[in-house]
PLY file of the C-alpha trace (Angstrom):
ply
format ascii 1.0
element vertex 358
property float x
property float y
property float z
element edge 357
property int vertex1
property int vertex2
end_header
-30.12 8.95 -32.43
-32.97 7.20 -30.57
-34.57 9.27 -27.59
-37.46 7.35 -26.42
-36.80 4.88 -23.52
-39.57 3.47 -20.81
-37.74 3.62 -17.79
-37.00 -0.34 -15.83
-36.47 -0.66 -11.95
-32.89 -0.99 -12.44
-32.83 2.81 -14.37
-34.31 3.91 -11.70
-31.52 2.24 -9.00
-29.15 3.82 -11.73
-30.37 7.23 -11.56
-30.19 7.35 -7.54
-26.81 6.21 -8.07
-26.35 9.17 -10.78
-27.45 11.78 -8.06
-25.03 10.48 -5.37
-22.42 10.62 -8.24
-21.28 7.09 -7.87
-22.42 3.60 -8.72
-24.20 1.07 -6.51
-23.79 -2.68 -5.71
-27.39 -3.00 -6.68
-27.32 -1.77 -10.13
-23.94 -2.71 -11.32
-21.52 -0.98 -13.68
-22.93 1.59 -15.83
-22.82 4.67 -17.74
-25.31 7.29 -17.98
-26.10 9.47 -21.75
-27.68 12.72 -21.82
-30.24 13.23 -25.20
-29.93 16.81 -25.06
-26.28 16.72 -25.28
-25.49 13.75 -26.96
-22.78 12.18 -24.49
-22.28 9.64 -22.37
-20.75 9.93 -18.73
-19.66 7.77 -15.57
-21.80 8.32 -12.61
-19.21 10.62 -10.89
-18.95 12.64 -13.57
-18.66 16.55 -12.35
-21.11 17.90 -14.79
-24.76 18.56 -13.30
-26.98 15.82 -13.13
-29.40 15.56 -16.65
-33.44 16.10 -16.28
-34.40 12.58 -15.32
-36.39 12.85 -18.78
-32.98 13.24 -20.17
-31.07 10.38 -18.82
-30.71 6.98 -20.74
-28.32 4.36 -19.22
-25.98 2.04 -20.88
-23.99 -1.09 -19.65
-20.55 -0.01 -21.01
-18.89 2.53 -23.52
-19.60 0.37 -26.83
-23.61 0.08 -25.96
-23.77 3.95 -25.44
-21.63 4.50 -28.67
-24.06 2.21 -30.43
-26.97 4.20 -29.25
-25.36 7.19 -31.09
-23.77 8.94 -28.10
-20.00 10.26 -27.71
-17.83 10.13 -24.66
-17.82 13.04 -22.59
-14.70 14.80 -22.23
-15.02 15.77 -18.40
-15.22 12.69 -16.77
-13.44 10.65 -20.09
-15.58 7.28 -19.53
-13.47 5.24 -22.14
-10.58 5.79 -19.76
-8.38 7.12 -22.69
-7.33 10.13 -21.36
-6.16 8.42 -18.07
-4.52 6.01 -20.00
-2.52 8.49 -21.53
-1.88 10.45 -18.48
-0.79 7.28 -16.67
1.69 6.36 -19.65
3.37 9.84 -19.34
3.94 8.95 -15.46
5.14 6.03 -16.04
7.50 7.58 -18.55
8.70 10.19 -15.98
9.27 7.43 -13.24
11.29 5.30 -15.61
13.33 8.39 -16.71
13.74 8.95 -13.09
14.84 5.30 -12.23
17.67 5.57 -15.07
18.83 8.97 -14.12
22.64 9.37 -12.26
21.21 12.91 -11.13
17.23 13.53 -9.74
15.70 15.30 -13.11
14.11 18.58 -12.26
10.23 19.08 -11.94
10.48 21.48 -15.03
12.72 19.09 -16.95
9.89 16.02 -16.31
6.83 18.68 -17.04
8.38 19.43 -20.09
9.28 15.93 -21.41
5.55 14.66 -20.23
4.05 17.70 -22.54
2.39 19.25 -19.47
2.45 22.26 -17.31
4.48 22.20 -14.20
1.52 22.59 -11.62
-0.30 20.01 -13.87
2.22 17.57 -13.84
2.78 17.42 -10.60
-1.01 17.19 -9.76
-1.05 14.18 -12.13
1.82 12.44 -10.81
0.21 12.61 -6.85
-2.45 11.29 -8.61
-0.88 8.06 -10.43
1.84 7.07 -7.92
0.41 8.66 -4.49
3.61 10.26 -4.00
5.33 14.00 -5.64
8.04 13.66 -7.71
10.64 14.49 -5.12
9.42 11.46 -2.73
9.67 9.62 -5.79
13.01 10.51 -6.34
14.09 9.99 -2.44
12.64 6.32 -2.80
14.79 5.58 -6.19
17.85 7.08 -4.26
17.15 4.89 -1.10
16.86 1.63 -2.95
19.78 2.06 -4.87
21.55 3.29 -1.52
20.38 -0.08 0.64
21.54 -2.20 -3.11
24.75 -0.82 -2.96
25.22 -1.23 1.08
24.07 -4.89 0.39
26.60 -5.46 -1.87
29.43 -4.51 0.61
30.24 -0.77 -1.23
31.88 1.30 1.35
29.56 3.83 2.68
31.12 7.04 0.81
30.96 5.23 -2.34
27.49 3.96 -2.06
25.93 7.28 -1.28
27.61 9.23 -4.01
26.70 6.36 -6.43
22.97 6.70 -5.10
22.85 10.32 -6.09
23.12 11.99 -2.61
24.99 14.76 -2.62
26.83 14.00 0.77
26.65 11.41 3.47
25.46 14.08 6.23
21.88 14.33 4.09
21.95 10.20 4.91
22.83 10.58 8.35
20.97 13.62 9.60
18.00 11.26 9.22
18.99 7.73 8.87
15.46 6.18 9.81
13.88 8.26 7.00
16.34 6.81 4.21
16.81 2.90 5.14
15.14 2.27 8.76
19.08 1.93 9.65
21.98 4.05 9.41
23.88 3.15 6.15
26.70 1.33 8.35
24.34 -0.50 10.10
22.73 -1.30 6.66
26.54 -2.14 4.85
26.96 -4.42 7.79
23.74 -6.60 7.52
23.68 -6.58 11.72
27.07 -7.54 12.41
27.66 -6.51 15.86
24.24 -7.11 16.63
22.87 -9.70 18.46
19.15 -10.86 18.16
17.44 -13.16 20.75
15.17 -15.80 19.43
12.53 -17.98 21.09
10.20 -20.69 19.59
6.60 -21.86 20.62
3.62 -23.83 19.25
0.84 -21.66 18.81
-3.01 -22.14 17.30
-2.06 -21.03 13.97
1.51 -23.19 13.95
5.22 -22.76 14.77
6.12 -19.23 16.10
9.31 -17.94 16.25
10.23 -14.15 17.80
13.46 -12.48 17.34
14.30 -9.47 19.25
16.92 -6.70 19.48
18.59 -4.67 22.53
15.98 -2.12 21.23
12.71 -4.53 20.74
10.91 -7.02 18.80
12.25 -7.14 15.42
10.53 -10.25 13.83
7.34 -12.38 14.48
6.94 -15.11 12.28
5.47 -18.14 11.53
6.87 -21.28 9.27
6.62 -24.86 9.15
9.36 -25.04 11.42
11.59 -22.96 13.76
14.56 -23.56 11.26
12.77 -22.08 8.65
11.55 -19.00 10.60
14.80 -18.25 11.55
16.10 -18.38 8.24
13.66 -15.74 7.06
14.91 -13.58 10.00
18.26 -14.02 8.69
17.92 -12.54 5.63
17.08 -9.31 7.30
20.17 -9.67 9.32
22.62 -11.59 7.32
25.46 -10.72 9.57
24.00 -10.68 13.00
24.25 -12.99 15.74
21.28 -15.04 16.30
21.19 -17.07 19.77
18.16 -18.53 21.54
16.71 -16.97 24.67
13.88 -18.91 25.46
14.05 -17.39 29.44
14.66 -13.78 28.37
11.59 -13.62 25.85
8.99 -15.95 28.01
7.01 -13.11 28.33
6.91 -11.83 25.08
6.19 -15.29 23.67
3.48 -15.82 25.92
1.39 -12.38 24.87
1.87 -13.31 21.20
0.81 -17.16 21.77
-1.98 -15.71 24.20
-3.50 -13.02 21.61
-3.70 -15.59 18.82
-5.77 -18.45 21.07
-8.01 -15.69 22.50
-7.54 -11.71 20.82
-8.38 -9.44 23.01
-6.62 -6.30 22.72
-3.46 -5.35 20.75
-0.27 -6.27 21.38
1.78 -3.98 23.50
5.22 -4.83 22.85
8.42 -2.57 22.44
9.37 -2.76 18.59
12.12 -2.49 16.44
10.50 -1.29 13.22
13.08 -0.78 10.49
11.87 0.23 7.23
11.64 3.54 4.76
10.01 6.46 6.06
6.76 4.98 3.86
6.81 1.58 5.37
6.33 3.68 8.57
3.89 5.54 7.60
1.74 2.45 6.34
3.17 0.55 9.50
1.39 3.27 12.05
-1.96 3.58 9.89
-2.33 -0.15 10.54
-1.51 0.27 14.15
-4.41 2.47 14.34
-7.22 0.09 12.95
-9.28 -0.75 15.69
-9.28 -4.19 16.87
-11.85 -6.44 15.27
-12.12 -4.17 12.32
-10.73 -4.09 8.45
-9.75 -1.79 6.24
-8.92 -1.92 2.45
-5.66 -1.39 0.85
-7.36 2.28 -0.60
-8.48 3.02 2.63
-5.09 2.81 4.20
-3.75 4.52 1.20
-6.34 7.47 1.94
-5.62 7.62 5.67
-1.94 8.40 5.14
-2.47 10.86 2.49
-1.77 8.59 -0.70
-4.73 7.65 -1.88
-3.26 6.37 -5.26
-0.63 4.40 -3.63
-2.56 1.40 -3.18
0.44 -1.26 -4.58
2.74 0.59 -2.25
0.53 -0.34 0.46
0.55 -3.73 0.05
3.86 -3.41 -0.39
4.65 -2.20 2.64
2.07 -4.55 4.60
4.09 -7.43 3.01
7.32 -5.89 4.10
6.23 -6.08 7.71
8.19 -8.26 9.87
6.28 -8.67 13.00
3.12 -10.21 12.19
0.31 -9.21 14.73
1.99 -6.85 16.59
1.68 -4.52 13.87
-1.94 -6.15 12.35
-1.65 -6.27 8.68
-3.83 -9.29 8.68
-6.48 -6.12 9.04
-5.94 -4.89 5.82
-8.33 -6.58 2.87
-9.01 -6.28 -1.00
-11.52 -3.09 -1.70
-14.29 -6.15 -2.63
-13.76 -7.41 1.22
-11.83 -10.75 0.12
-8.82 -11.57 2.42
-6.16 -10.93 -0.36
-2.68 -11.69 0.39
-1.13 -12.71 3.60
2.93 -13.24 3.99
2.10 -15.95 6.53
-0.84 -17.82 4.61
-4.65 -16.86 3.93
-5.67 -19.57 6.01
-3.91 -17.51 9.28
-5.43 -14.36 8.34
-8.91 -15.89 7.87
-8.40 -17.59 11.34
-6.88 -14.20 13.07
-9.48 -11.67 11.90
-12.57 -14.52 12.82
-11.14 -14.54 16.65
-11.13 -10.82 16.57
-14.71 -10.52 15.10
-15.91 -12.81 17.75
-14.40 -11.49 20.50
-15.59 -8.18 19.92
-18.97 -9.47 19.20
-19.06 -10.95 22.75
-17.71 -8.06 24.42
0 1
1 2
2 3
3 4
4 5
5 6
6 7
7 8
8 9
9 10
10 11
11 12
12 13
13 14
14 15
15 16
16 17
17 18
18 19
19 20
20 21
21 22
22 23
23 24
24 25
25 26
26 27
27 28
28 29
29 30
30 31
31 32
32 33
33 34
34 35
35 36
36 37
37 38
38 39
39 40
40 41
41 42
42 43
43 44
44 45
45 46
46 47
47 48
48 49
49 50
50 51
51 52
52 53
53 54
54 55
55 56
56 57
57 58
58 59
59 60
60 61
61 62
62 63
63 64
64 65
65 66
66 67
67 68
68 69
69 70
70 71
71 72
72 73
73 74
74 75
75 76
76 77
77 78
78 79
79 80
80 81
81 82
82 83
83 84
84 85
85 86
86 87
87 88
88 89
89 90
90 91
91 92
92 93
93 94
94 95
95 96
96 97
97 98
98 99
99 100
100 101
101 102
102 103
103 104
104 105
105 106
106 107
107 108
108 109
109 110
110 111
111 112
112 113
113 114
114 115
115 116
116 117
117 118
118 119
119 120
120 121
121 122
122 123
123 124
124 125
125 126
126 127
127 128
128 129
129 130
130 131
131 132
132 133
133 134
134 135
135 136
136 137
137 138
138 139
139 140
140 141
141 142
142 143
143 144
144 145
145 146
146 147
147 148
148 149
149 150
150 151
151 152
152 153
153 154
154 155
155 156
156 157
157 158
158 159
159 160
160 161
161 162
162 163
163 164
164 165
165 166
166 167
167 168
168 169
169 170
170 171
171 172
172 173
173 174
174 175
175 176
176 177
177 178
178 179
179 180
180 181
181 182
182 183
183 184
184 185
185 186
186 187
187 188
188 189
189 190
190 191
191 192
192 193
193 194
194 195
195 196
196 197
197 198
198 199
199 200
200 201
201 202
202 203
203 204
204 205
205 206
206 207
207 208
208 209
209 210
210 211
211 212
212 213
213 214
214 215
215 216
216 217
217 218
218 219
219 220
220 221
221 222
222 223
223 224
224 225
225 226
226 227
227 228
228 229
229 230
230 231
231 232
232 233
233 234
234 235
235 236
236 237
237 238
238 239
239 240
240 241
241 242
242 243
243 244
244 245
245 246
246 247
247 248
248 249
249 250
250 251
251 252
252 253
253 254
254 255
255 256
256 257
257 258
258 259
259 260
260 261
261 262
262 263
263 264
264 265
265 266
266 267
267 268
268 269
269 270
270 271
271 272
272 273
273 274
274 275
275 276
276 277
277 278
278 279
279 280
280 281
281 282
282 283
283 284
284 285
285 286
286 287
287 288
288 289
289 290
290 291
291 292
292 293
293 294
294 295
295 296
296 297
297 298
298 299
299 300
300 301
301 302
302 303
303 304
304 305
305 306
306 307
307 308
308 309
309 310
310 311
311 312
312 313
313 314
314 315
315 316
316 317
317 318
318 319
319 320
320 321
321 322
322 323
323 324
324 325
325 326
326 327
327 328
328 329
329 330
330 331
331 332
332 333
333 334
334 335
335 336
336 337
337 338
338 339
339 340
340 341
341 342
342 343
343 344
344 345
345 346
346 347
347 348
348 349
349 350
350 351
351 352
352 353
353 354
354 355
355 356
356 357
């Protein structure tokens, strides 16, 4: 192993990043090796930093190993241990998805080959949820699918793995965002008033139940927007109500033209408990600012649930009122938006301009 090495300006920047225990934009991805120990590590390794004279820097694992260093067992710079753990957790998730009755924590941990407390920690790291919460989501999806297929409530509840109907009816908003009966009816018996308008971002449709606004969306035409609305409430009676919703539409169109504050509208949001947590986090993002999917996940106490957060953002049916347009990728790019990235860019630029002009 060759230890002699002359530091470069890039090495100096990497040394500073090593002391800060995180990579920095001006030094790129890198690993560091400790010559006195013969190992190489990630910048965030929990081990004590080496002396400066004993540190070497490499662009990747093959380069470090070519110089004679081996991977650190604590920070797992090659990601091999992390991959094994992720595979074990994925297998546990698959087991829960397939099981007729939720497996116990002890059974899941035993199958994965970990102690219960260690398995619980790993599961939360990988999925952002506890095994119990994941089981709840599996049952909720089964229940929703069964009800949508027209099964009787009692049969759907039993088939989804709930011990009794009371467990679903005691907190219907937490399970489905509505009662099982309402989910089965697909909005039957409900009236959804609608109003269409032109906006700076194209044709716009607003839908509202007796409780509040349940839909704000864009589409090439009002008919296409209404078709999306009907997917959510296939059995509801949808009727035009231009006069009744005139003030609501005025607020939405006005916000698009000149965004100055958050839209303050009565809302009828229907989703799972996790979706509601995400939507509440979106409402907390200050006007004119953005947050990454990872930051939103961390704000709700589920830092590993980045994909689930993105899915919850995509499930938001009330554009602007729940500002999912303020969520961007970790690198700052706009990523996706259910109503088009160009609209997302226009909304963010409008908000930033107004915030700067204050």
